[in-house]
C-alpha positions, 0 to 999 in steps of 0.5 A: 528139337523132336525128330520123328521116325519110325513112329517115335521122337526123340530128343537128340539133337544138333538140333536133334539131327535136325533132320532125321535130314529132313527125314531124308533116309526115307525120301521125305521132308518135314519143310523145315530143310532145304537143300544147299545150293547146287554146285556152280550155282550163283549162290549170292554171298555165300560165306567161306564156311558155307562153301566148305559145308557138304553139299549134294553129291559130296558124299555118295550114298547119302542125302543131303539137306540144310537146316535154314531155321537154326538161327534164334533156337532155345540154347539146351539147357544141362541140370548139372553145370559140368555137363553144360558143355555136353548139352550145348554141342547138341544144340544149333552151334557148339557153343554161344563163342561160336561166331557162325555156324553152318549146319547140315543133315544127312540121311542114308540112302543105303542104312535106313535110319542112319542119320548124321548132323555134320556142322562148321563153326568159326571161333576165336582160336583161344575159344576153339581151343577151349571148346574141346578142352571143355568137352574133354572135362565134361565127358569125363565128369558127366556119366549121365544128365538130364538137358531140357530144349524149349520145354522138351527134356530128355535124359542122357545116360551111358556117356563114355569116351570112344576112341575114333581116329579122324584128321585135324589138330585135335578132337574129342569122341564120346558116345551117350544114351537119350532117354525119351518117352522109354526109348533109348537111342545111343548116340555118337558125337565127334568134335573136331578142331581144325585152326579156329574152325569147329567140325561137329558131327553127330550120328543115331540110328532112327530105325525100328528097334527090334523088340527085346534088343537094344537100339543099335550104337552106329559110329560117325560114318568115316566116309562123311568125316573125312569128306567133310575134313578135306572140304575145310581144309581145302576151302578154309585152307586152315593150317 
């Protein structure tokens, strides 16, 4: 999915921060995302995973949007088989083995252009464990690759593991740079396994780049990651 920001288009995805969180950091909306149901509302038949996802007010300083159009979108395709796990995790679900996925987008109201995607997915536990293993192997094997998503292509380079302390049973963290239309955008991705639940975060800075400088790499905000994992543990009662 293409995200427009400051006059440029970027294919970064989850599904490209499906979002720019519905242009949340600038207060607009493209109509493809909607706010999660307010706390205490009679939200009919919400699943446990939906209740565990972030909602408006959970993390101060962010506008939270819910992606209601993710189902049925194309699966990202990498040009190299060893890199497919990295392409998959940037799609609407971390990989095809996910049983249910709930996507959220957060736009910072304090730092213009900071966009975060946070998603929760349920798995059979062995599949969740294998996903983390496959991602670690892919990060080690793929310094760069190309991705096609529904006819839109992007190149990812400078893939490298990054240290990132976070809760959960196990996790993997890496950064990459997405290049599209001669614009390079760094992205930071963190995938956490909590029992049979996969929690995925992606962060990009969609602010206007300063001429002559590389765009800034922004890590997944700790307050977002901590709050989402706390909510997963509390709502899903994951051991």
